[in-house]
C-alpha positions in Angstrom: 113.0 82.5 113.0 116.0 83.0 115.2 116.4 80.9 118.3 119.1 81.2 121.0 120.5 78.4 123.1 121.7 79.5 126.5 125.3 78.5 127.4 126.0 76.9 130.7 129.7 77.0 131.9 131.7 73.8 132.2 134.3 74.0 134.9 137.5 73.4 133.0 139.8 74.0 136.0 138.1 71.3 138.0 138.7 68.9 135.1 142.4 69.7 135.1 142.6 68.9 138.8 140.5 65.8 138.6 142.5 63.7 136.1 145.0 64.2 133.3 144.4 64.4 129.5 142.1 61.6 128.1 140.6 60.1 131.2 139.0 63.4 132.0 137.4 63.8 128.6 134.2 62.1 129.7 134.0 64.3 132.7 134.5 67.5 130.6 131.8 66.4 128.2 129.2 66.2 131.0 129.3 70.0 131.2 126.1 71.9 131.0 126.9 73.1 127.6 126.6 69.7 125.9 123.8 68.5 128.2 121.6 71.3 126.9 122.7 70.9 123.3 122.0 67.1 123.5 118.8 67.3 125.5 116.7 68.1 122.4 118.3 65.2 120.5 117.2 62.2 122.5 115.3 60.8 119.6 117.4 58.3 117.8 116.4 59.3 114.3 119.0 61.2 112.4 117.9 63.4 109.5 119.0 62.2 106.1 119.6 65.8 105.2 122.5 66.0 107.6 125.3 67.8 106.0 128.1 65.7 107.3 126.9 62.1 107.8 127.3 59.6 105.0 124.0 57.9 104.2 123.4 54.8 102.1 122.2 55.8 98.7 120.6 53.7 96.0 122.3 54.2 92.7 119.0 54.8 91.1 118.0 57.6 93.5 118.5 61.0 92.0 117.4 62.9 95.1 119.7 61.5 97.7 121.6 63.9 100.0 125.3 63.3 100.6 127.8 63.5 103.3 129.0 67.1 103.9 131.6 66.0 106.4 134.3 65.0 104.0 137.5 66.8 103.4 139.2 68.0 100.1 141.9 65.9 98.5 145.6 66.7 98.4 148.8 65.1 99.6 149.7 66.0 103.2 153.2 66.1 104.7 153.5 64.7 108.2 155.3 66.7 110.9 156.0 65.8 114.5 153.8 67.4 117.1 155.5 69.9 119.5 154.3 68.6 122.8 155.5 70.8 125.6 155.8 69.4 129.1 153.4 70.7 131.7 154.9 73.3 134.0 155.2 71.8 137.5 156.3 74.9 139.4 154.5 75.4 142.7 154.5 79.2 142.2 151.1 80.0 140.4 152.3 83.3 139.0 155.4 81.7 137.6 153.3 78.9 136.0 151.1 81.6 134.4 154.0 83.5 133.0 155.8 80.5 131.6 152.6 79.1 130.1 152.0 82.3 128.2 155.6 82.4 127.0 155.5 78.8 125.7 152.2 79.2 123.7 152.6 80.2 120.1 150.0 82.8 119.0 151.3 83.1 115.5 151.6 86.9 115.8 152.6 88.5 112.4 154.8 91.0 114.3 154.8 93.6 117.1 154.0 96.3 114.5 150.4 95.1 114.2 147.4 95.2 116.5 144.6 92.7 116.1 141.3 94.4 115.4 138.8 91.6 114.5 138.4 87.9 114.0 135.8 86.0 112.0 136.1 82.2 112.5 134.3 79.6 110.5 134.6 76.3 112.3 133.9 72.7 111.4 132.3 70.8 114.4 134.6 68.6 116.4 134.5 64.8 116.7 131.1 63.2 116.2 129.8 59.7 116.2 129.3 58.1 112.8 126.1 56.3 111.6 127.5 53.0 112.7 124.7 51.7 115.0 123.3 48.2 114.8 121.6 47.5 111.5 123.0 50.5 109.8 124.8 50.4 106.4 128.1 50.7 108.2 127.2 47.9 110.5 126.4 45.6 107.6 129.5 46.5 105.7 131.9 44.7 108.2 131.8 41.6 110.4 133.4 43.6 113.1 131.7 45.7 115.8 132.2 49.4 115.7 133.2 51.1 118.9 130.6 52.2 121.5 130.3 56.0 121.2 129.6 58.4 124.0 126.9 60.1 122.0 124.1 59.2 119.5 124.9 58.9 115.9 126.0 62.1 114.2 126.2 63.9 117.6 129.3 65.5 119.2 131.1 63.0 121.3 132.4 63.6 124.9 135.9 63.8 123.5 134.8 66.3 120.9 133.3 68.5 123.6 136.5 68.4 125.7 138.7 69.1 122.7 136.6 72.0 121.6 136.7 73.5 125.1 140.5 73.4 124.9 140.4 75.2 121.5 138.2 77.9 123.1 140.6 78.3 126.0 143.5 78.7 123.6 141.5 81.3 121.7 140.9 83.2 124.9 144.6 83.3 125.7 145.4 84.4 122.1 142.8 87.2 122.0 143.8 88.4 125.5 147.5 88.4 124.5 146.7 90.5 121.5 144.6 93.0 123.5 141.4 92.3 121.5 139.5 91.2 124.7 140.3 91.8 128.4 140.7 89.0 130.9 137.4 87.3 131.9 135.7 89.2 129.1 131.9 89.8 129.4 131.0 91.1 126.0 129.0 94.2 125.4 126.0 93.9 123.1 126.8 93.0 119.5 130.6 92.8 120.1 130.7 89.0 120.0 128.5 86.6 118.0 128.1 82.8 118.0 126.0 81.4 115.2 125.7 77.6 114.5 123.8 75.3 112.1 120.9 73.8 114.0 122.4 70.3 114.3 123.4 68.9 117.7 127.1 68.6 116.8 127.4 72.2 115.6 125.4 73.8 118.4 127.4 71.7 121.0 130.7 72.7 119.3 129.9 76.3 119.5 128.8 76.0 123.2 132.0 74.2 124.2 134.2 76.7 122.3 132.4 79.6 123.9 132.8 78.1 127.4 136.5 77.9 126.9 136.9 81.3 125.4 134.4 83.2 127.6 134.2 81.2 130.8 132.4 83.9 132.9 130.0 85.1 130.2 126.6 83.8 129.3 126.9 83.4 125.6 123.9 82.9 123.3 124.3 80.4 120.5 122.2 81.6 117.6 120.2 79.1 115.5 117.9 80.2 112.8 115.8 77.1 112.0 114.1 74.4 114.0 116.5 72.0 115.9 118.0 69.2 113.9 117.1 70.9 110.6 119.7 72.2 108.1 120.0 76.0 108.1 120.2 77.3 104.5 123.3 79.4 105.4 125.2 76.2 106.3 123.6 73.9 103.7 126.0 73.4 100.8 123.1 73.1 98.3 122.9 74.2 94.7 120.3 77.0 94.9 120.5 77.7 91.2 120.2 75.0 88.5 119.8 75.0 84.7 120.7 72.4 82.1 123.5 74.5 80.8 124.8 75.0 84.4 124.7 71.3 85.2 126.6 70.4 82.0 129.3 73.0 82.7 129.6 72.0 86.4 129.9 68.3 85.7 132.5 69.0 83.1 134.6 70.9 85.7 134.1 68.1 88.2 135.2 65.6 85.6 138.5 67.3 85.1 139.7 65.5 88.2 139.6 62.4 86.1 141.8 63.9 83.4 141.1 63.2 79.7 138.6 60.4 80.5 136.5 62.6 82.7 134.0 61.5 85.4 134.7 57.8 84.7 138.2 58.3 86.0 137.8 60.6 89.0 138.4 57.8 91.5 141.2 56.2 89.6 143.8 57.2 92.2 141.8 55.5 95.0 142.5 51.9 94.1 145.0 51.5 97.0 142.7 53.3 99.4 139.7 51.1 98.4 141.9 48.0 98.9 143.1 49.1 102.3 139.6 50.0 103.5 138.3 46.6 102.3 141.1 44.8 104.1 140.8 46.8 107.4 137.0 46.2 107.7 137.1 42.7 106.2 134.6 43.9 103.7 134.2 40.7 101.7 133.3 38.9 105.0 130.5 41.3 105.8 126.8 40.5 105.8 126.0 43.0 103.0 128.7 41.7 100.7 127.8 38.0 101.2 124.1 38.8 100.5 125.0 40.7 97.3 123.8 44.1 98.7 127.4 45.3 98.4 129.9 44.5 95.7 133.7 45.1 95.4 134.6 48.7 95.4 135.1 49.9 91.9 137.0 53.0 90.9 135.1 53.4 87.6 131.5 53.6 88.7 131.3 57.1 90.1 128.2 59.2 89.3 127.4 62.7 90.4 123.9 64.2 90.6 123.1 67.9 90.8 119.6 69.0 91.7 118.0 72.3 92.8 118.2 73.0 96.5 120.0 69.7 97.2 123.6 69.0 98.1 125.7 67.5 95.3 125.5 63.8 95.5 128.0 61.1 94.5 126.7 57.6 93.7 128.6 54.3 93.2 131.5 52.8 95.1 132.9 56.2 96.0 129.8 56.8 98.2 130.2 53.4 100.0 134.0 53.8 100.4 133.5 57.4 101.8 131.1 56.1 104.4 133.7 53.5 105.6 136.5 56.0 105.3 134.7 58.6 107.4 133.7 56.1 110.1 137.2 54.6 110.4 138.9 58.1 110.7 136.4 59.2 113.4 137.0 55.9 115.2 140.7 56.5 115.1 140.3 59.9 116.7 137.9 58.6 119.4 139.4 55.2 120.3 142.3 55.3 122.8 143.7 52.2 121.1 144.7 52.8 117.5 144.9 49.1 116.8 141.3 48.6 118.0 140.2 51.5 115.9 141.5 49.6 112.8 139.9 46.3 113.9 143.2 44.7 114.9 145.4 46.1 112.2 148.5 48.1 113.2 148.4 51.0 110.7 151.0 53.7 110.4 150.2 57.4 109.8 150.6 57.1 106.0 148.0 54.2 106.0 145.5 56.3 108.0 146.0 59.1 105.5 145.4 56.6 102.7 142.1 55.7 104.3 141.2 59.3 104.7 142.1 60.1 101.1 138.8 58.5 99.9 136.7 61.0 101.9 139.1 63.8 100.8 138.5 63.0 97.1 134.8 62.7 97.7 134.5 66.2 99.2 136.9 67.6 96.6 134.8 66.2 93.8 131.5 67.5 95.1 132.3 70.9 96.6 135.4 72.5 95.1 134.7 72.8 91.3 134.6 76.6 90.8 131.0 76.6 89.5 129.8 74.4 92.3 131.8 76.2 95.1 130.4 79.6 94.1 126.9 78.2 94.2 126.9 76.2 97.4 129.1 78.6 99.4 127.1 81.7 98.4 125.0 82.1 101.6 128.0 81.6 103.9 130.2 84.0 101.9 127.5 86.6 102.4 127.4 85.9 106.1 131.2 86.1 106.4 131.3 89.4 104.5 128.5 90.8 106.7 130.3 89.9 109.9 133.5 91.5 108.7 131.6 94.7 108.1 129.6 94.6 111.3 130.2 97.8 113.3 131.6 97.1 116.7 132.1 93.3 116.2 135.4 92.0 117.5 134.8 88.2 117.3 132.5 86.0 115.3 132.2 82.2 115.5 130.2 80.4 112.7 129.9 76.7 113.2 129.1 74.3 110.3 130.7 71.5 108.5 133.8 70.6 106.4 131.9 71.1 103.2 131.4 74.7 104.3 135.1 75.3 105.0 136.1 73.5 101.7 133.6 75.3 99.5 134.4 78.7 100.9 138.1 78.2 100.3 137.5 77.0 96.8 135.2 79.9 96.0 137.9 82.3 97.3 140.4 80.6 94.9 142.8 79.5 97.7 146.2 78.2 96.8 146.8 74.5 97.5 148.2 74.0 101.0 149.5 71.1 103.1 148.6 70.5 106.7 151.4 69.0 109.0 150.4 66.2 111.3 146.9 65.8 109.9 145.1 62.7 108.7 142.5 64.7 106.8 144.3 66.6 104.1 142.2 69.8 103.8 139.6 70.4 106.5 140.4 68.3 109.6 137.8 67.6 112.3 137.2 70.7 114.4 139.3 73.0 112.2 138.8 76.7 112.1 139.1 79.0 109.0 140.2 82.2 110.6 139.8 85.6 109.0 141.8 88.3 110.8 141.9 92.1 110.5 145.1 93.8 111.8 146.2 97.5 111.9 149.7 99.0 112.0 150.7 102.1 113.9 149.6 104.3 111.0 146.1 102.9 111.0 146.6 100.9 107.8 144.4 97.8 107.7 145.7 94.3 106.8 144.1 90.9 106.5 145.3 87.4 107.1 143.6 84.0 106.7 144.7 80.9 108.5 143.5 77.3 109.0 143.9 76.4 112.7 143.4 72.8 113.8 144.4 70.2 116.4 147.1 67.8 115.4 146.5 64.0 115.3 148.3 63.7 118.6 146.2 66.5 120.2 143.0 64.9 119.0 143.9 61.5 120.3 145.7 62.5 123.4 144.1 65.7 124.5 147.5 67.1 125.2 146.4 70.8 124.8 144.8 70.4 128.3 148.1 71.2 130.0 147.7 74.8 128.6 151.3 74.8 127.2 150.5 73.6 123.6 149.3 75.6 120.7 147.1 74.0 117.9 148.5 73.7 114.4 148.3 76.8 112.2 148.8 77.2 108.4 148.7 80.5 106.7 146.6 80.5 103.5 147.3 82.2 100.2 144.9 83.2 97.4 145.6 83.2 93.7 146.2 86.7 92.3 146.7 88.5 95.7 150.0 89.7 97.0 151.2 89.6 100.6 153.5 92.2 102.2 156.9 91.3 103.8 155.1 90.2 107.0 152.7 87.8 105.2 149.7 90.0 105.3 147.3 91.1 102.6 146.0 94.7 102.2 142.7 94.3 104.0 140.8 95.9 101.1 142.2 93.3 98.7 141.0 90.5 101.0 137.6 92.0 101.5 137.3 92.6 97.8 138.1 88.9 97.1 135.3 87.9 99.4 132.9 90.3 97.8 133.8 89.1 94.3 133.4 85.5 95.3 129.9 86.4 96.7 129.0 88.2 93.5 130.1 85.2 91.4 126.8 83.6 92.2 124.9 86.3 90.3 127.2 86.0 87.3 126.6 82.3 87.2 122.8 82.9 87.2 123.1 85.5 84.4 125.4 83.3 82.2 123.7 79.9 82.7 120.1 81.0 83.2 119.5 82.7 79.9 117.7 79.8 78.2 115.3 79.3 81.2 114.7 83.1 81.4 113.9 83.2 77.7 111.5 80.2 78.0 109.7 81.9 81.0 109.3 85.1 79.0 
């Protein structure tokens, strides 16, 4: 069953005139877009099947779902943000011209014309499960910040930031001639499709309001509100004993020769920093024995049919704390308050985020797992790329979606400047682009576009003179031309092959079960 959520336009211009940068974030988030997306979510209960909230799991529970809002591990180099001062000219036409000139749209060259964009987005900033009495609440003697939204829902800041990203996309697509100014899309030319969680629906609505401010955009959802759509659920939809054995072996390679027992070995410093920041040993749960010291050797992974891969042990607990701290850092205007009085530098915030990076890397990026859990979304992406007349698609899910799709496509390792999360930062967009040259030849490019730490914390894109960060991605075995573009057929074939890998896995690892059934 497909449902559509009607978009109501927030007035971004009024926000710009009202206040500057962060003080206006609350006002922006009161737009009709989030009001509608949040109206159905007034009940405080949060589904434990949520794909990006870390829930407490008993080590003996084999059916627990896991956080799907954790990024993939890798070192990340920090670069300074390129904050551009707001133009103060009193001549509106001059302001418009200079703003357009200062924005970087990352055009591969004047020889190419943009034909189509398919964008897979992670939702923007959400509130963690840190309410009174929660596992996070009991894991520290400190009080987590008061959020502007219910647990797991998009925050006011997240809504404002996403509107800015949509506004940037509008200027980009207009500059490339893909859409006209104040575009009102014809039928089937634009599509917005989100997982049926509040944070994903609201993200899509805010982005659409920034990108298409005079259009009434429908946000597609295909299941009941607050349920997980199978397209966006990173669940293993095929399981056999032989498959589980092979997948766990692949996952264990992160631990080197000692396998799964050592996958968290590199997190000792991260665990120690997290314990120190939250005063873990002074917490109610630690003193009662409910929690023990974080141990890098007790990680377990569970794979079950139609469930998300689950990690048990200290890695699970540390990931919950890591996730909540990083979200609090994005949301809180005072970085010291976000760290419960600790004055952390950027490298220390990256160290905290590393735990959730490793968690997501372990669960969703092993080749056998990625091809399994990303299969429905790979099909959706391929279908959108082939959709006749489609110029723009926005698919909104979770970081596990972005991470598993990239792993299934065999992406090269990349680094993200000015990011705390090393692989799939909050609100990031995986952008598939189709370009044509003057001869009609088709080319493809894939980028990861995201807001820098400064942009997330300060909202500095509001001035309209800053571009988000952008990193071009490469794929093993594919060759780019001199302008950094792939032959479009090569890129489309890679997506098709990654989609077909699911059937190969079923054929290779399902023989015993098929024989038994016969």
